[in-house]
C-alpha positions as CSV (number, residue, x, y, z in Angstrom):
1,M,-7.0,31.1,8.0
2,R,-3.1,30.8,6.3
3,L,-1.5,27.9,7.7
4,E,1.2,27.8,5.5
5,G,4.8,28.8,7.4
6,L,3.5,27.9,10.4
7,T,5.9,25.8,12.7
8,P,4.9,22.5,13.7
9,E,4.8,24.3,17.7
10,E,2.6,26.7,16.3
11,L,0.2,23.8,14.6
12,K,0.3,21.8,17.8
13,R,-0.9,25.2,19.5
14,L,-3.8,25.9,17.1
15,D,-4.8,22.2,16.9
16,A,-5.2,22.8,20.8
17,I,-7.1,25.6,20.7
18,I,-9.3,24.0,18.4
19,A,-9.8,21.0,20.5
20,R,-10.4,23.4,23.7
21,D,-13.1,25.3,21.7
22,R,-14.4,22.4,20.3
23,L,-14.8,20.7,24.0
24,R,-15.8,24.2,25.7
25,R,-19.0,23.8,23.2
26,A,-20.3,20.2,24.2
27,A,-19.2,21.3,27.6
28,G,-23.0,23.4,27.7
29,R,-24.2,20.0,26.5
30,S,-23.0,17.6,28.2
31,I,-21.9,16.6,32.2
32,A,-18.9,14.2,30.8
33,A,-17.5,17.4,28.8
34,W,-18.3,19.7,31.4
35,L,-15.9,17.9,34.0
36,K,-13.0,17.8,31.6
37,Y,-13.7,21.2,30.2
38,H,-13.2,22.6,33.9
39,D,-10.7,19.9,35.0
40,P,-7.9,18.9,32.3
41,L,-7.0,16.2,34.2
42,Y,-10.2,14.6,34.6
43,T,-10.5,11.3,33.5
44,A,-13.4,9.4,32.2
45,D,-14.0,5.1,32.1
46,P,-17.2,4.4,29.9
47,F,-18.9,4.1,33.0
48,H,-18.5,8.2,33.5
49,E,-19.7,8.5,29.9
50,H,-22.4,6.2,30.4
51,L,-23.5,7.8,34.2
52,A,-23.3,11.3,32.5
53,G,-25.4,10.5,29.9
54,W,-27.8,9.4,31.8
55,L,-27.8,12.5,33.9
56,D,-27.9,14.6,31.0
57,R,-31.3,13.3,30.4
58,V,-32.2,14.4,33.9
59,V,-31.5,18.0,32.8
60,A,-32.8,18.3,29.6
61,G,-36.5,16.4,31.7
62,S,-36.7,13.3,29.5
63,V,-35.9,11.3,33.1
64,D,-37.7,12.7,36.2
65,R,-36.2,9.4,38.5
66,V,-33.1,7.7,38.2
67,I,-31.1,5.5,41.1
68,I,-27.4,4.8,41.0
69,Q,-26.1,1.8,42.1
70,A,-22.1,1.6,42.6
71,P,-18.9,1.0,44.5
72,P,-17.6,3.5,46.6
73,Q,-15.0,5.4,45.2
74,H,-15.8,5.2,41.4
75,G,-16.5,8.6,40.6
76,K,-20.4,8.7,40.7
77,S,-20.6,11.5,43.1
78,R,-18.4,13.9,40.8
79,L,-21.0,13.3,38.3
80,A,-23.8,13.3,40.4
81,S,-23.3,16.2,43.3
82,V,-20.7,17.8,41.7
83,G,-21.1,18.1,37.9
84,L,-25.2,17.5,37.8
85,P,-26.0,20.5,40.0
86,T,-23.2,22.5,38.3
87,V,-24.3,21.8,34.6
88,W,-28.0,22.4,35.7
89,M,-27.1,26.3,37.0
90,G,-26.4,26.9,33.7
91,H,-29.2,25.5,32.1
92,H,-31.8,26.1,34.8
93,P,-30.1,29.2,36.9
94,D,-34.1,30.4,38.2
95,Q,-34.8,26.2,39.4
96,P,-33.0,25.6,42.9
97,I,-31.6,22.8,43.5
98,I,-32.4,20.3,47.4
99,M,-29.3,17.9,47.9
100,A,-28.6,15.7,51.0
101,S,-25.9,12.8,52.1
102,Y,-25.9,10.8,55.5
103,G,-24.2,13.9,56.7
104,S,-24.6,17.6,56.1
105,S,-20.7,17.7,56.0
106,L,-20.5,15.8,52.9
107,S,-23.5,17.3,51.6
108,T,-22.3,20.5,52.2
109,K,-18.9,19.6,50.9
110,H,-20.1,18.8,47.5
111,S,-21.8,22.4,47.9
112,R,-19.2,24.1,48.3
113,E,-17.8,22.1,44.9
114,V,-20.6,23.6,42.6
115,Q,-20.3,27.6,44.1
116,E,-16.3,27.1,43.2
117,A,-17.5,25.1,39.8
118,V,-20.0,28.1,39.1
119,D,-17.5,31.2,40.2
120,S,-14.9,29.7,37.7
121,P,-13.9,31.4,34.6
122,A,-14.5,28.2,32.8
123,F,-18.4,28.7,34.1
124,R,-18.6,31.8,32.1
125,E,-17.0,30.6,29.4
126,V,-19.6,27.9,28.8
127,F,-22.7,29.3,30.4
128,G,-22.0,33.1,29.8
129,D,-21.6,36.1,32.1
130,G,-25.1,36.1,33.2
131,I,-25.1,33.6,36.0
132,E,-22.9,34.3,39.5
133,L,-23.3,33.8,43.1
134,H,-25.3,35.7,44.8
135,P,-22.3,38.0,47.0
136,K,-24.7,38.0,50.4
137,Q,-26.3,34.8,50.5
138,R,-23.3,32.4,49.8
139,S,-23.5,29.9,52.8
140,V,-22.6,26.4,51.8
141,F,-25.8,25.2,53.6
142,D,-28.3,27.9,51.4
143,W,-26.9,29.8,48.6
144,R,-28.7,31.4,45.5
145,L,-27.7,32.9,42.7
146,R,-27.5,36.2,41.9
147,G,-30.8,38.2,40.2
148,R,-32.3,34.5,40.4
149,R,-34.3,31.9,41.7
150,G,-32.1,29.5,42.0
151,G,-29.7,28.3,44.2
152,L,-29.0,25.1,45.9
153,V,-29.8,23.6,49.7
154,A,-27.4,21.3,51.4
155,S,-28.8,18.6,54.3
156,G,-28.5,15.9,55.9
157,V,-31.0,13.2,55.4
158,G,-32.5,13.1,58.4
159,G,-32.3,17.0,58.8
160,A,-34.7,20.0,58.3
161,I,-34.8,21.7,54.8
162,T,-36.1,25.0,55.3
163,G,-36.8,27.9,53.1
164,R,-38.0,26.7,49.2
165,G,-38.6,23.8,47.5
166,A,-37.0,23.0,44.2
167,L,-37.2,21.0,41.0
168,L,-34.1,19.1,41.0
169,G,-33.2,16.4,44.2
170,I,-29.9,14.6,44.8
171,I,-29.3,12.3,47.7
172,D,-25.9,10.7,47.6
173,D,-25.6,7.7,50.4
174,P,-28.6,7.8,52.6
175,F,-26.7,5.9,54.8
176,K,-23.0,6.4,56.5
177,N,-22.1,2.8,57.6
178,W,-23.1,-0.9,58.1
179,Q,-24.4,0.4,61.5
180,E,-26.6,2.7,60.4
181,A,-27.9,0.2,57.9
182,Y,-28.5,-2.5,60.1
183,S,-30.7,-0.5,62.6
184,A,-33.8,-1.1,61.8
185,R,-34.7,2.5,63.9
186,I,-32.3,4.6,61.1
187,R,-33.7,2.7,58.5
188,D,-37.0,3.4,59.7
189,N,-36.2,7.4,60.2
190,V,-34.5,7.7,56.3
191,W,-37.3,6.7,55.0
192,T,-39.5,9.0,56.9
193,W,-37.4,11.5,56.2
194,Y,-38.0,11.1,52.3
195,E,-41.7,10.7,52.5
196,S,-42.3,13.4,54.6
197,T,-39.6,15.9,54.1
198,F,-37.8,15.5,51.4
199,L,-40.7,14.4,48.7
200,T,-42.6,17.3,50.1
201,R,-39.8,19.9,49.4
202,I,-39.6,18.4,45.6
203,W,-41.9,20.4,43.1
204,E,-44.8,18.5,40.5
205,R,-42.7,18.2,38.0
206,G,-39.6,17.9,40.1
207,R,-36.5,15.1,39.3
208,V,-34.8,13.1,41.9
209,V,-31.8,11.2,41.3
210,I,-30.3,9.2,44.1
211,M,-26.9,7.5,44.2
212,T,-26.1,4.9,46.8
213,T,-23.5,2.1,47.7
214,R,-26.2,-0.4,48.2
215,W,-25.9,-2.1,52.1
216,H,-29.2,-3.6,53.2
217,E,-31.9,-5.5,51.7
218,D,-34.5,-3.0,52.9
219,D,-32.6,0.0,52.7
220,L,-33.8,3.6,51.1
221,V,-33.4,2.0,47.3
222,G,-34.7,-1.7,48.5
223,R,-38.0,0.2,49.7
224,L,-38.4,2.4,46.6
225,L,-38.1,-0.7,44.3
226,K,-40.7,-2.0,46.5
227,A,-43.0,0.6,46.5
228,E,-42.3,2.0,43.2
229,P,-41.0,-0.3,40.9
230,D,-41.9,0.7,37.8
231,R,-41.2,4.6,38.9
232,W,-37.7,4.4,38.5
233,V,-34.6,4.0,35.9
234,V,-31.9,1.8,38.0
235,L,-28.8,2.0,36.6
236,N,-26.8,-1.1,38.4
237,Y,-23.3,-0.8,38.4
238,P,-21.4,-3.6,39.9
239,A,-17.6,-3.3,40.7
240,L,-16.9,-6.5,38.2
241,N,-19.2,-7.5,35.6
242,E,-20.9,-11.1,36.5
243,D,-23.6,-11.7,34.2
244,D,-21.9,-14.6,33.2
245,K,-23.8,-15.9,36.4
246,G,-26.8,-14.5,35.9
247,K,-28.6,-18.2,35.6
248,A,-27.1,-18.7,39.5
249,L,-27.5,-15.2,40.4
250,A,-31.0,-14.0,38.7
251,E,-32.9,-15.8,42.0
252,L,-31.3,-13.5,44.4
253,P,-33.1,-10.5,45.6
254,G,-31.8,-7.5,44.4
255,W,-29.8,-8.8,41.3
256,R,-30.0,-6.9,38.5
257,P,-27.5,-7.4,35.2
258,D,-24.9,-4.6,34.6
259,S,-25.9,-1.6,32.9
260,L,-23.0,-1.2,30.9
261,G,-23.3,-4.5,29.0
262,R,-19.5,-5.1,29.8
263,R,-17.8,-8.3,29.3
264,P,-17.3,-11.3,32.3
265,G,-14.9,-9.9,35.2
266,E,-14.4,-6.3,33.6
267,A,-14.0,-3.6,35.7
268,L,-16.2,-0.9,36.3
269,A,-13.4,1.9,36.2
270,P,-10.5,0.5,35.2
271,S,-8.7,3.5,35.0
272,R,-9.1,3.6,39.2
273,F,-9.2,-0.3,40.0
274,S,-8.4,-2.8,37.9
275,R,-9.4,-6.2,37.7
276,E,-7.1,-7.3,39.4
277,Y,-6.5,-5.0,42.4
278,L,-11.1,-5.9,42.7
279,E,-10.1,-9.1,42.7
280,R,-7.6,-9.2,45.7
281,R,-9.8,-6.7,47.8
282,R,-13.1,-9.4,47.3
283,D,-11.1,-12.0,47.9
284,A,-9.8,-10.2,51.5
285,M,-13.2,-8.8,52.6
286,G,-15.4,-12.1,51.9
287,P,-18.7,-12.6,50.2
288,L,-21.6,-10.8,51.9
289,V,-19.4,-7.7,52.1
290,W,-18.1,-7.5,48.4
291,A,-21.7,-8.6,47.4
292,A,-23.0,-5.9,49.0
293,L,-20.5,-2.8,48.6
294,F,-19.2,-3.7,45.6
295,Q,-21.9,-5.9,43.6
296,Q,-25.0,-3.8,45.1
297,R,-26.3,-7.1,45.9
298,P,-27.1,-6.8,49.7
299,T,-28.3,-9.9,51.9
300,T,-28.9,-10.3,55.8
301,G,-27.8,-12.6,58.1
302,T,-24.3,-13.7,58.5
303,G,-24.5,-16.7,57.1
304,G,-21.4,-16.2,53.8
305,V,-20.2,-13.2,55.8
306,F,-17.0,-15.7,57.0
307,P,-14.6,-16.9,54.1
308,T,-14.2,-19.9,55.4
309,E,-12.2,-21.0,53.2
310,K,-9.2,-18.3,54.3
311,L,-9.5,-19.7,57.8
312,G,-5.6,-21.2,58.8
313,I,-5.0,-24.6,60.5
314,I,-2.6,-24.4,63.3
315,D,-1.7,-27.9,64.2
316,V,0.4,-27.1,67.3
317,L,0.4,-23.5,68.9
318,D,3.7,-21.7,69.8
319,E,3.2,-20.3,73.0
320,S,6.0,-18.0,72.8
321,K,4.4,-16.0,69.9
322,V,1.5,-15.4,72.2
323,A,1.3,-11.9,73.1
324,R,-2.5,-11.4,74.7
325,R,-5.2,-14.0,75.6
326,V,-8.9,-14.3,76.4
327,R,-12.1,-17.0,76.7
328,A,-15.1,-15.2,75.8
329,W,-18.0,-16.3,76.7
330,D,-21.8,-16.3,75.5
331,L,-24.1,-17.9,78.2
332,A,-27.6,-19.9,78.0
333,T,-28.9,-21.5,81.2
334,T,-31.4,-24.1,78.9
335,P,-30.2,-27.7,79.9
336,E,-30.5,-30.3,77.1
337,G,-34.0,-31.8,76.6
338,T,-35.9,-29.1,77.9
339,A,-36.8,-27.5,74.8
340,P,-36.7,-28.2,71.6
341,D,-33.7,-26.5,70.4
342,P,-32.0,-24.5,73.1
343,D,-29.1,-22.0,72.8
344,Y,-25.9,-23.8,73.9
345,T,-23.7,-21.9,76.3
346,V,-20.3,-21.2,74.4
347,G,-16.4,-20.3,75.8
348,V,-13.9,-19.2,73.2
349,Y,-10.1,-19.2,74.1
350,M,-8.7,-16.8,71.4
351,V,-4.7,-15.2,71.3
352,E,-3.5,-12.5,69.8
353,L,0.3,-13.4,68.0
354,T,3.1,-11.8,67.3
355,E,4.6,-13.7,64.6
356,G,3.3,-15.0,61.4
357,P,1.0,-14.4,58.5
358,C,-2.2,-15.4,61.5
359,R,-2.5,-12.3,63.5
360,W,-5.2,-14.1,65.7
361,A,-6.1,-17.7,66.7
362,V,-9.1,-19.9,68.4
363,V,-7.3,-22.1,70.5
364,D,-10.1,-23.6,72.1
365,V,-14.2,-23.9,72.2
366,Q,-16.6,-25.4,75.3
367,R,-20.1,-25.6,74.1
368,G,-22.6,-27.4,75.8
369,R,-26.2,-26.8,76.7
370,W,-26.0,-26.8,80.5
371,S,-28.4,-25.5,83.5
372,S,-27.8,-22.3,85.5
373,T,-25.4,-24.6,87.9
374,G,-24.0,-26.6,85.2
375,V,-22.4,-23.1,83.6
376,D,-21.4,-21.6,86.9
377,S,-19.3,-24.6,87.5
378,T,-17.9,-25.0,83.5
379,V,-17.1,-21.2,83.7
380,V,-14.8,-21.8,87.2
381,R,-13.2,-25.0,85.9
382,T,-12.6,-23.7,82.6
383,A,-11.0,-21.0,83.7
384,Q,-8.7,-22.5,86.3
385,R,-7.3,-25.0,83.5
386,D,-7.1,-22.0,81.6
387,G,-4.7,-20.2,84.2
388,R,-4.7,-16.8,85.4
389,G,-2.9,-15.5,82.0
390,V,-6.3,-15.7,80.2
391,H,-8.7,-13.1,80.1
392,V,-12.3,-13.8,81.1
393,R,-15.2,-11.8,78.8
394,F,-18.6,-12.3,79.3
395,E,-21.4,-11.2,77.3
396,E,-23.9,-9.8,79.2
397,E,-28.0,-9.6,78.2
398,P,-29.7,-6.6,78.5
399,G,-31.7,-6.0,81.6
400,S,-31.1,-6.6,85.5
401,A,-31.1,-10.5,85.2
402,G,-28.3,-10.3,82.8
403,R,-26.0,-7.4,85.1
404,A,-27.0,-10.3,87.9
405,R,-25.8,-13.2,86.2
406,V,-22.2,-11.9,85.0
407,D,-22.2,-10.0,88.5
408,S,-22.8,-13.2,90.0
409,L,-19.6,-15.1,88.0
410,T,-17.6,-12.4,88.7
411,R,-17.7,-13.2,92.2
412,A,-16.8,-16.9,91.6
413,L,-13.8,-15.7,89.4
414,A,-12.2,-13.9,92.2
415,G,-8.3,-13.7,91.7
416,F,-9.0,-13.8,87.7
417,A,-8.9,-10.6,85.5
418,V,-12.3,-10.5,84.2
419,S,-14.6,-7.9,82.0
420,R,-17.9,-7.6,80.6
421,N,-19.5,-6.9,77.3
422,R,-22.6,-5.1,76.1
423,P,-23.1,-5.6,72.2
424,T,-24.8,-3.4,70.6
425,G,-26.2,-3.3,66.8
426,S,-27.1,-6.0,64.7
427,K,-25.3,-9.4,64.9
428,L,-23.5,-8.9,61.1
429,V,-22.0,-5.5,62.2
430,R,-20.2,-7.1,65.4
431,A,-19.3,-10.0,62.5
432,L,-17.9,-8.0,60.0
433,P,-14.5,-6.9,61.7
434,M,-14.0,-10.9,62.2
435,A,-14.9,-11.6,59.4
436,S,-12.7,-9.1,57.3
437,Q,-9.8,-10.2,59.1
438,M,-10.5,-13.5,58.3
439,G,-10.7,-12.7,54.6
440,A,-7.4,-11.3,54.8
441,G,-6.0,-14.3,55.9
442,H,-4.9,-13.5,59.6
443,V,-7.1,-15.8,61.7
444,A,-6.6,-19.3,62.4
445,I,-7.8,-22.2,64.5
446,V,-5.7,-24.9,66.0
447,R,-6.5,-28.1,64.9
448,A,-9.0,-30.2,67.6
449,P,-12.3,-31.8,67.8
450,W,-14.2,-29.2,68.1
451,N,-13.2,-27.1,64.6
452,H,-16.3,-29.3,62.5
453,A,-19.1,-27.9,64.9
454,F,-17.3,-24.4,64.5
455,I,-16.6,-24.0,61.2
456,A,-20.0,-25.1,60.4
457,E,-21.5,-22.5,62.4
458,L,-19.2,-19.8,60.6
459,R,-20.8,-21.0,57.6
460,G,-23.9,-20.8,58.8
461,D,-24.8,-24.3,58.7
462,D,-26.1,-25.0,62.0
463,S,-29.6,-25.0,62.1
464,G,-29.5,-20.9,62.6
465,H,-27.1,-21.2,65.9
466,D,-24.9,-18.5,66.1
467,D,-23.5,-18.6,70.1
468,Q,-19.9,-20.1,68.9
469,V,-19.7,-16.9,66.1
470,D,-21.1,-14.7,68.8
471,A,-18.5,-15.6,71.1
472,A,-15.4,-15.2,68.7
473,C,-16.8,-12.2,67.3
474,A,-16.9,-11.1,71.5
475,A,-13.2,-12.7,71.7
476,F,-11.7,-10.8,68.8
477,E,-13.2,-7.7,69.6
478,Y,-11.8,-8.0,73.1
479,L,-7.9,-8.8,71.2
480,A,-8.8,-6.3,68.5
481,G,-9.1,-3.7,71.2
482,G,-12.3,-2.4,69.1
483,S,-10.5,-0.8,66.7
484,T,-9.5,-3.2,64.0
485,P,-9.5,-1.6,60.8
486,V,-12.2,-3.2,58.7
487,A,-12.7,-3.6,54.9
488,V,-15.9,-2.1,54.5
489,G,-17.5,1.2,55.2
490,R,-18.1,4.7,54.4
491,M,-15.1,5.4,51.3
492,T,-14.0,9.1,51.5
493,V,-10.8,10.1,49.1
494,E,-8.9,10.3,52.6
495,E,-9.9,7.3,53.5
496,D,-9.9,4.0,51.6
497,P,-11.2,0.8,53.2
498,L,-9.9,-0.6,50.2
499,T,-6.7,-0.6,52.1
500,R,-6.6,-0.2,55.7
501,V,-6.5,-4.0,56.2
502,E,-3.0,-3.8,54.5
503,R,-1.9,-0.6,56.2
504,F,-3.1,-2.1,59.7
505,V,-1.1,-5.2,58.9
């Protein structure tokens, strides 16, 4: 080709054509290159290139078991649930795929995106004209290629996978949220489904890719790494690299070094979330949530979930700024001295504020080990002192005895506004809403002698007692109306919990 006489604009267009053709040829060998070729606006950080390189090995067959641990909204699904199956179709049009997620809506969304990619001009330019969707078998739940044995079945975790097996199995986030991950029953169900349904559909030389945000030490990935520690390639991508803390973290369960080998403190995908942004979110959500969802170091228990260093201190409560009031009771009936270390009966008085940086404040805590009669008299006497403007809320234990206990106290408080709370889910899940708002600096306590014991229990330093935590969380749940956004949970493009606290407040 003679370049003499071409204008600068023509040379620029020629360079773009040559670069586009190089990218087209690379797209047939690389998932990252395919995404760039198919979507010119796609931006890849070193994290995406690194992950894509391992997924390329899955396509090539040099790796057959991969676990991807990465924080929400960092682009792992785009690579593993869309890019991988699309490029797989180009190389293995006769080898079907099974793709599953916590719910069929997510897996079918990805299935539809793969269909659109296979049906695109870019796919034909890269992989030729011989691979196309079957015109009559195009359901997003189960679709095939024309004249080929390949295709894709999309299912929810726990659902039936019917029809055929697969050479490639993909699981994208088997748990929807904290509530699911902290349910032993659901964890058992996911494990049973994985062993008895999913794996039975994967052929002998099949390949499995599991990508997840870690929720719990005993989630699917946690069980797999205990059962088959040497079977899996584990790609660990914390939101912020913390390898400089390796000596302190190495003893923690589940800790793994950063697979990228980044500098300490470096963000995983700076084009999406900067280090400064992630540090603000870390400070807002508290150490336990951050460690699990963003650093892939899940731990159990409520100790450490409350960022008490962010707890505000109020010397004198401004009554004119109080919108609503509640005292929530966690009841026990074992008096001091009758058992080695009995639970406490606790009543936490909390208010919702209309102004100021803090939205909620703990005004008073009543705590003691009383007999059943002593509990009754303490509850009534405290309600009379608080006044009828303070709602009284009881945590009702399961069974007829718990119901009868609250019924009796409700009758004793005739004339007061009374309600009952029947807690569901684990203590940690119930603690997260208040812990999240505490991390954002929106919870305070009024300075008083009970402060030390209250803060010690929030920190998990009170010999295993959690009665004050339970009562405080019940009070917060009432004031927040059960709908306070929490900076945790399943992230989607449409709903990003990283910013939900800011929008709410």
